[in-house]
C-alpha positions in Angstrom: -10.1 13.6 24.6 -8.0 10.9 23.0 -9.6 8.4 20.7 -8.0 5.1 19.6 -9.1 3.7 16.2 -8.1 0.1 15.4 -7.5 -0.3 11.6 -6.3 -3.0 9.2 -6.6 -3.6 5.5 -10.1 -5.0 5.3 -13.3 -3.5 3.9 -14.8 -3.5 7.4 -11.9 -1.4 8.6 -12.6 1.2 6.0 -16.2 1.5 7.4 -14.8 1.7 10.9 -12.4 4.4 9.8 -15.0 6.4 7.9 -17.3 6.4 10.9 -14.5 7.1 13.3 -13.1 10.0 11.2 -16.6 11.5 11.0 -16.8 11.3 14.8 -13.4 12.9 15.1 -14.4 15.7 12.7 -17.4 16.5 14.9 -15.8 15.9 18.4 -12.4 17.3 17.5 -10.4 15.2 19.9 -7.1 16.4 21.2 -5.4 13.3 19.9 -6.2 10.3 17.7 -4.2 7.1 17.9 -4.4 4.7 14.9 -3.3 1.2 15.8 -2.5 -1.6 13.3 -1.8 -5.1 14.6 0.4 -7.1 12.3 -0.7 -10.6 11.7 1.2 -13.4 10.0 -0.2 -15.0 6.8 -2.7 -17.6 7.8 -3.4 -15.3 10.7 -6.5 -16.8 12.0 -4.9 -20.2 12.4 -1.5 -19.1 13.7 -2.5 -16.5 16.3 -5.1 -18.8 17.7 -2.8 -21.8 18.0 0.2 -20.0 19.4 0.5 -18.5 22.9 2.3 -15.3 23.8 5.7 -17.0 24.4 5.6 -18.8 21.0 4.5 -15.5 19.2 7.4 -13.7 20.9 9.8 -16.3 19.7 8.4 -16.1 16.2 8.7 -12.3 16.3 12.4 -12.6 17.3 13.1 -15.1 14.5 11.4 -12.9 11.9 13.1 -9.6 13.1 15.2 -8.2 10.3 13.9 -10.6 7.7 12.4 -9.6 4.3 9.1 -11.0 5.5 9.1 -8.7 8.5 10.1 -5.7 6.4 7.2 -6.5 4.0 4.8 -6.7 7.0 6.1 -3.3 8.3 5.9 -1.6 4.9 2.3 -2.8 4.5 1.3 -1.5 8.0 3.0 1.8 7.5 1.3 2.3 4.1 -2.1 1.5 5.6 -1.5 3.8 8.6 -0.2 6.6 6.4 -3.3 6.5 4.3 -5.6 6.6 7.3 -3.5 9.3 9.0 -3.6 11.5 5.9 -7.4 11.1 5.6 -7.8 12.2 9.3 -5.5 15.2 8.8 -7.5 16.2 5.7 -10.6 16.3 7.9 -8.9 18.7 10.3 -7.6 16.3 13.0 -4.3 17.9 14.0 -2.6 15.3 16.2 -2.6 11.8 14.8 -0.2 9.1 16.2 0.3 5.8 14.4 1.2 2.6 16.2 2.2 -0.8 14.8 1.9 -3.8 17.1 2.5 -7.5 16.7 0.5 -10.2 18.4 -3.1 -11.0 19.3 -5.2 -8.1 18.0 -7.5 -7.6 21.0 -4.7 -7.8 23.5 -2.6 -5.4 21.5 -5.5 -2.9 21.0 -6.2 -3.0 24.8 -2.5 -2.6 25.7 -2.2 0.3 23.4 -5.3 2.0 24.6 -4.1 1.7 28.2 -0.5 2.9 27.3 -1.8 5.8 25.3 -4.5 6.7 27.9 -7.2 6.6 25.3 -10.7 7.8 26.4 -12.5 5.8 23.8 -11.8 2.9 21.5 -13.3 2.5 18.0 -13.1 -1.0 16.6 -14.9 -2.9 13.8 -17.0 -6.0 14.1 -16.4 -8.8 11.6 -19.2 -11.0 12.7 -21.0 -12.1 9.6 -23.1 -15.0 10.8 -26.2 -14.8 12.9 -25.6 -16.2 16.4 -25.9 -15.4 20.0 -23.7 -12.4 19.4 -23.3 -10.0 16.6 -19.7 -9.1 17.4 -16.5 -10.7 16.1 -14.1 -12.3 18.5 -11.7 -9.3 18.5 -14.4 -6.7 19.1 -15.9 -8.9 21.9 -12.5 -9.3 23.6 -11.9 -5.5 23.4 -15.3 -4.7 24.9 -14.9 -7.2 27.7 -11.3 -6.1 28.5 -11.6 -2.3 28.1 -11.6 0.2 30.9 -13.0 2.9 28.6 -16.0 3.1 26.3 -15.8 1.1 23.1 -17.7 2.0 19.9 -18.2 -1.0 17.6 -18.9 -0.3 14.0 -20.6 -2.9 11.9 
């Protein structure tokens, strides 16, 4: 079994990871994929306003810049911390993946490419409405071909 866990630097992600790592310790999957999707500062506004073509152009412009290096270093540090924690719980094979773009789309693409059997993602929904899921988790659930575990 291969489990994909989506992580970032939020408090909610720490809850997702704690829950996911406990599941991994019990289930002992063959592989765990940790995916981190880089977002630009002002992420909620920029990623919602720009389409894929514009984001790709922005990625090309940023490639090799100090800003991109800082984003990459942040992502690597976060992934390394989560990877070490999983390895300390006895998970042997942990792969880390850094993506750029719309979080839900990149999580789904990575799950498909890595042939994940399950996706674990957090829900950031904080308000009471017709749904208790955040937009990323909702998009992942709606687009996934495999079971999705949402941690609140």
